[in-house]
N, C-alpha and C positions, 0 to 999 in steps of 0.2 A: 670764677676761675675757669678758664677754657684751655684744655690741652689738645691742640690740633694734632700733634704727633704722638700722643700717648706717652709711653715711657721714654721716647726719643725727644720730647719737648725740651728745648734749651732752657736753662735756668740762670744764664749769665745776665749781664747788664741789660741786653736787649731782649732777653727771653722772658719767660714767665717769672713773676715775682713771687717767691715762696719764703716762708719763715725758715730758720735754720732747722727746726724740727721736721718741717715738711720736706726739706731737702734730704735729711737723713732717711726718712721713710721712703722717699723716691729712690734713693741710692740702694736701700735694702731690696726694694721691689725689683729694681733692675738686676741686681745680683741674683735674686731668686729665679727670675725669668731666664737669665743667661746661664744658669746652672754652673757657676764658677767653681773651680776646685780649690782656689786659693782666694781667701777673702781678707782684706785689711780694713778694720774699722778703727778710725782715729777719732776718739771721743764721740762715737756714734750716738750715745745717749745723753750727751752733755746738755742739749737744749730741748729735752722732752720731759714730760712729767713722769711720775713713778709708774702709772698704769701703762703708758706708752713704752717706757723702758722695759717693763715686764713682757709686754707683747713682742717687742723687738727681740728680746733674749729668747723667748719661746720659738720664734720663727728662725732665728739663727741656729739654735740647737736642733730644730726639726729639719730644716731644709739643707743644712750644711753638716750633718752628722758624719758624712764621709769625706769632708773637705778639711783643709787646713785653714783655721781661722785665727788671725792675729788681731787681738783687741788691745788698743791703747786707751787706757781709761784712768781717771782719777777716782771715780765712784767705785767703792769696793763691791757694792751690790752688782755691778756690771760684770765683775770677773770671778765672783765667789763660786760659781758653778762650773768654771772652766776646768779642763783636764789638768793644765799646768799654768802657773803664773810666774812671771819674772818680776821681782821687786827691785827697783833701782833706788839708789840713795841720791842725795841732793847734788852730788858731783857727776851723776850719770853712770856710776859704776854699778855692777850687778851686786845686790845685797843678798838675795835669796832666789832660788828657783825650785819649783816643785808643785805638787798638788796642793791646792789651798788648805784642805783639811789636814794634811801632813805638816804643812808649814805652821798651822795654828797650834800644833802640839808642842812647838818650841817656844816656850814662854819668854825666852831671851831674844827671839827673832824680831826682825823689823815688821813683818806682816802681822804677827800677833799684836805687837804694839799699836800698829795702825788700826786694827780692828777694835782693840780695847779703848782707844781714844775716841771711838764713835759713841761711847756711853754704854752702860750695861744692857739696856733692852735691845739696842741695835746690835751690839756685839754678840749677845746670846742668839739672836735671830740669824746673824751671818754664820756663826759657828754651826748652828743647826742645819742651815742650808748647805754649807760645805760638807758636813758629815753625810747628809742625805745624798748629795750628788756623788760623793766619793764611793759610798757603799753601793749605790745603784750602778755605777760604772764598773765596780769590782765584780758584781753579780753578772753584769752583761758580758764582761770579758771572759768570765769562766764558762759562760754558755755559748760563746761565739768562737769559732775557729779563726775568724778574720779579725786582726787587730784594728782598732779605731784610730783615725788620724788624731794627732795631738793638736791641742788648741793652745 
């Protein structure tokens, strides 16, 4: 693979041929270099393995901690550490909105049901991740005079 123009290399039909996962990584790299303040990730981790998904999430949270990041995802692991999530029902209506950890406290809620449907080991892991992210953000906001941007 040869990228003549670096991050500006075209990846369309006549450009460089990349896998979907490689295109997602290139898009993330471009956003990091450009220091965007608003980021939209539409199924950004849909075509990558779990290790690459984790790496992408770490980079998103690190490089865009002061940005607004909108993540559209079906993988619950992709959004479990976000500041806020919006759950939509099958008709496209808003079902729930809030911090993942707080939504998981509502055992009648759609998000709780989605997490439980992942199976007990995965559900327990997601709940633990949500709690750790929530408590970490709560401590950080108590120690900071400047509010963080919502995700």
